[in-house]
N, C-alpha and C positions, 0 to 999 in steps of 0.2 A: 775498283771501278769496272762496270759491266753494262751489257747494253741496256739495263734497265735502269740505270743511274739518269740522272738529269743531263740530257743531250742526247742520249740513247734511247727514250722512251719512243719516240714515232719518227721512223726511219722512213721518210716518203719519196715519192718522185722527184721532189724538188730538192731534197738531200742528195738525191742521185746526180741531178743537173749539176748541182754547186760541185760536187766531187769531178765532174766530168771537165766542167770550165775550168776548175784550178788546174787539172792536171793538163789540158789542153794548151792553157795560157801560160804555164811554166815552160812546156815543151817549146811554144813559139818564143819565149822569153830567151831561151837557152838557144834556140837557133840563130835568134838574132844577134845575139851576143857573139857566137862563136863563129858565123859563117858570113853574117851580112851587117855588120856594124855600120858600113857605110850608110844604112837606111837611116840609122839614128842621125850621123853626121850631116844627111841632107835636109834636117829639121833646122830651119832658120833659127841661130841664137842657140845651136847646141855647144854645151860648155865642155864635156869630157872627151878625150881622145882614147883611141885604142892603143893597147900595149899587148905585147907577148911575152910571159915569163919564160926564161929556158927551161926546158924539161930537167928530168933527172928522177930515177926511181924513188929514191930516198924522200923525195917532195910528198910524193902519191902516199907512201908508208905514213908521214906525218898525217896527212889529211885522212886517211883511212883511221889512224888511231884516235884524231880528234872528233870523228864521226861517232864511232863505237862507243868512245866514253861520253859524248854528249847523248846519245840514245840511252844509255844505261842511267846517266843522271836523270834523264826525263821519267824514265820507268820508276825508279827510285823516288822520284819527289810525288809522282800520280799514285804511288801504292803507300805513302806514309802521310796520307792527308791530315791526320790529328797531331803531328810533331812539328808544328810551325818554326820552331825556332831551327831544328834540323834541316828542313826543307827551304827554309830562306837561306842557310849556311850552304847548302849543296848548290842552290840556284847561284849565289853569288861566286862560288868557287868555280861554276861551269862559266859564266861569263867572264871572269878573270882568265880562265885556262884557254878559252877560245879567243880572246883578244892576244894574249902573247904567243898563243899555238902560231899564229900566223907570222909571227917573227920568226918562230924557228923554222916554219915552212921557207921562209926566205933565206935561212942559213945561218943567221948569227944571233938569234933570240933577241933579246932586250935591245942589243945594238942595232939590230934591224929596225927595230920600232923607233929607236931612237933618230937613226940616219933617215929613216922614212919621212918624220915630221921636219927633220934639221933641213932637208933639201925641198921640202915643200914652199911654196911662195908663200903659204899664211905664216911659216914660220918668222917673217919679217916683222910681225907685231910683237913678239918676244924679242927679237935684236933691238927693236927700238927702245923696249923698255930697259934692256940692261945697257943702252947708251945713254939713257935718262939721267940728269942730275936735278939736285934741288928735291925738296921735300914732297911727299905726296899731297899734302894739302895745297900747295903751290901749284902742282902739277892738275889738280882737280879745277883750283881757281883761275888757271890761265891755259884751260885745256884747247879751247879755240885758236889761241896764239900760237901754242906749240904744237899741236897737233892736227888742227882743222884742215890743213892741206895734205896732210898724210894719207897717201893713197888707202891703206888698211884702216888705221885709226880715227881717219878724217869721217867714216861713216859710223863710228859707236859712240856711245856715252861714255863719261870716263870712268865709271864702274869696271869697265872691262880692262883699262890699264892698270886701275888700282889693284885688281885682285892679282895680275902678275907682280905688281911693284911691291905688294904685302909678301908675297911668296919669296920674292929677291931679297927684301928685307929682313924675314925670317931666316933664310940660308945665310945671309951674310954675316949673322952672328955667330955662326960656326966657322964659316970659311969668308973672311973680311975681302979677301981677292974678288969677289963676286961683285962687291960695291965699286969697286975701281976698275975693274980690268972688263970692257963687256966681252971679249973673247972669252976669258975665264967663265964670266957670268953666264954666257950662253950654253956652253959645254957642260958646266956643273948643273945648272937648271934643266936641261933636256935629258942629262943622264938620270938625275933623280926623278924625273917626269916618267921617264919609260918603265921605271920599278914602281912608282906609287900611284900614277893617275889610272892604269888600268883596273887598281883594287877602289880607287877612288869612285871610279864611274858605276861600280856595283851597289853602290849605297842606294841608289833610289829604288831598290827592289824592296826595300824595308818599307819606306810609305806606301809603295805601289801596293804591297801586299795587304795594308791595312786599309786603303782606299777600296780596294775589290770587296774586301771582307765586310764594309761598311754599307756599301751600297747596294750589294745584291745578296740574294738567300742562296745562291749556290753553295755546296757545301766543298768547292775547289779552290780556295782563294790564292793559289799560285799559278794559275793558268796565264793571266794577263803578264807575270814574270816571264815565263817561258815564252810567250809571243814576242815580247820586247827583246828578250836575249837573242831570238832568231834574226832579227832584222840585219841585213849585210852591212848598213852604214853603223850600226852600234859597234858591230865586231872589227870593222875593219878602218873607221875614222880614229883610230886611237890617238890620244894627245891633242885632240882639237878640242875647244871649250864647246863647239857645238855639240860633241859626242859626251863629254865627261862632266861638264858644268851645267849647262842650261837644262838639259832633261832632269837632272837633279833638283833644280830649284824650282822648274814648273812642276814636278811631282810633289815636292812640299807645299808648294802653293795651291796646288789640286788638293792635298789632304785637308789643308785648313777650309778651303772652299767647301769640300764635302761635309766636314763637320758642323760649318756653317749653315748649310741647308738642311742636312738631315737633323740638326739638333735646334735650328732656328735660335743661332747662339750669337748674341752681340760680340762676346769677347772675341770668338774666332772670325766674326766677321772684321773685327778691327784689326787682327793679327794677320788676316789675309790682306787687308789693305795695306798694312806696313810691308809685308812680304811682296806685294805687288809692286809697291816702288822700288824694291831692291832688286827685283827683276828687271825693270826696264831703267834701272840705273846701270845694270849690268850689259844689257843688250836692247837694243829697238825691235830685235826679230821677236821679241817675247810681248810685244804689245797685245797681239790678240787674247791675252788673258783677261783683258777688260770685256772684251766682246762675249767670251766663254763666260764670265761671272753674270754679267746681265741678265745674258740669255737664259741660261740655266737657272737661276732665280726665280724668272717670272713663268717659265715654262714649268717649273716644278709647282710654282704657286698654283697654275691653272690645272695641272694633274690633280693636286691634292686640296682642292680649294674648299672642299669640306672640312678638313683639318687645318688650313692655314688662315691666317688673319693678314689681309693686305696692309694693315697698318705694322704689323711685325716685319712684313717684307721691306716696307719703306724705311723702318727704322734700321734694318740689316744693310740697306745700301748705304744710309747716313754714317752708320759704323765703319762701313766699310772705307768710304771716303774721307770719312774723320782719321782713321789709320793712314791712309795715302797721304792726306794733307799735312798731318803732323810730321810724319817721317821727311816729306819734301822741306818743311819748314825748318826741322832740325838740321838737314842738310844745308841748305842754303844759309843758315845761321853761321855754319862753320867754313863754308867754302863758297858762298856766293853763286853757287851752279845754278843756272836757269835751265831746267829740262825741255821748255819748249822750245827756246833759242836753239839749243843743241840739236833737238830733234829737225828742225826746219833746215838749219846749215847741213846735217848728216843725209836727211834724204835727198837734198837737192844734190848733195854729191853722188849719192847710191844711184840716182836715176840717170846722171851723166856717165857713170861707169857701166850701168846696164843698157844704157842707150835705152831707155825705157820711154814709150810713146802711149799716151793716154787717148785712147779712142776705141770704140766697139769692137773693130775689127781686130785691132792689134791686141785688146784684152782677150779675145777669144782665141787669137794665135799663141797668146803667153800662156793661156791655161792649158793647152793641149801640150805645149813644149814642156810646162811645170808638172803635168802630170805624169808624162812619160820619165822625165827626170826622176822626180821623186819615186815613181814605181821602181825605176832600175834600182836605187839604192835602198830601197824598202823590201823589194820583193813582190811578185805579182799576187801570190797568195793572201798577202797581208791586206793589200790595197782593194783587193778584189772581196774579200770577206768584209772588208771594212764598210762599202757600198751595201752589201747585203745587209749586214747588221743595222745600218742605217734605214733601209727600206722597211725591215721588219719593225723598228721602234715607231717609223711614223704611222704604219699600219696600227700597231696597238694605240697610238695616240687617237687616231682616228675612230676608232672602236671603243675608246673610252676604257681601255684596260692597260693603260701605260703606269708604270711605277716610276718612282724617283730615279732610278737606273735608266729607263727608257729616256726621262727626261734629259739625262745627260749624254745619252748616245745622239739625242736630238739636239742639243745645243752644240756638242762637239762637231756634228756634221755641218749645221749653219755656220760655226765659226771657221771651219775649214773653207766652205764655200766662199765665205766672205773675205778671206784670205786670198783664196785664187783671184777674186774680183779686183780687190781693192790693195793688195799686198805690195804694188808697186816694185815688184822684181822679175827678173827674166832669166831663167835657167839658174843653175847651181843650186836650186832649193831641195837637192838630195842631201846636201850639207845643211843649208840654213833652217829647214823645217825639221831636223831630228829631234828638236825638243818636244814636238808634237808627238812622237812614239809612244810614250806613256799613254797618252789618250786614245791612240789608236789601239793598244794592246788591251785597254780595259773595255774598249766599245765592242771589240771583236769576239772576244774570248768564249763567249756561248756558241758561236758560229763554228770556231775551230773544233767544238765537241761534236759537231754533228755531220760531218764529212761521211763518216762510216757508222755501221750500226754500233760499233763498240767505241765510247768516248775516249778509252785510252789510245786504242790505236789510231784515232782520228788525229788527235794532237800529235801523237808521234809521226804521222804521214805528213800533217801540216810542217812540222819541224824538220823532217827530212827534206821535204821542197826547198823551205828555206835554207838550209845547210847548202843544198847544191846550187841555189841562185848567189849565194854568198861567194862560194869556191870560182864561180863564172865572173863575179864583179872583180874579185882579187887577181884573177888571171888574165882579164881580158881589159880592164879599164883603168886608165893613169888618173889617179887624182892628183892635180897641178898644185 
């Protein structure tokens, strides 16, 4: 990759300005975390609190080795653009290595990862599953009665509980004590999670590669994977469903949606609808997928209206909702589960917990809080390039030069904007919105190649700033 390759042809004053903002923003980000965290805590509703890890030279040795190996892996991936299997394997290994690496920085490797999760408040979800009795079907059918008042599970659909219950049942075939002893269940599951889930979290890099390859003409379909890997929340929120499960489900759905739109395929539209139901059966946080699907479909139709037929677009929508309704009907026949009733109860409880007030002034305050919160766990550079990428896509749209990929960027930006305005949440979005990061990675990868004249050096610089941000978040921020 050279300065003459895509991303390196036109190095303008605008590129230089972007580089300056990236470096300055990362510097301010670092300064606030290291010296003035009280500025963040002064924001009404701020969720996270400061911590200081004890020092020790061996910790910095681990961090240095992690950084060197990460940069070597990035270099290897970018130099071997025609070996997709090798590159995907390297990227998956890199993400796995970075996740478990911070366990070794803490001192006890996989056990540190397990203990960090076990001591976190969110682990109460798994503890509740370990204490549960009865069949899975009964748990879904009587979910509101059993868990409607639960602080954690009361805000979720039954698919979240079902996911953990299925794992519990599977391990119970090998370790029967898991099914009868809640303490043994929790210990066994968390130990297995510490070893297996960091790898499970890497699987989304496979569909992410195919999405980028499908919707863009860029010859580097691995860049979005590297951007995703670089996010602090992806590396540090190990063992949380928000990190290892929801992004994977979202990326699979996004692949089906991409195939539906690029191929104008009724089959993929139907499958995307089925997948959409699965996503909201597991988490209501994933509801923005419906907005993304509708907006992208119609923006793409407008961009490519000379080659698109409105009747086909309407048939695609019908096939999508056909898959959604058929899946909903099948689940209802087996479990009598009513997603609308569960949604109403869940969001009523969610608003109570978050003390959410719906007014124009409050929404503006929440937007500021949520943007800072999300940027903290995403990295300044990633969010900055996202806004730059969105502006570029809109400019191309109004110049009538937009492509299907630009349509995706516009649709994703509008979905994110709507989520900020109508998402009914206040703080903690650094965790709740992790599932969106594959979309962010896809939206910004061209911008990550334009910071320097040489695209290879550009993405390496971006990756380096993100790795530095990850260390700062790890060192200074306590995730409850």
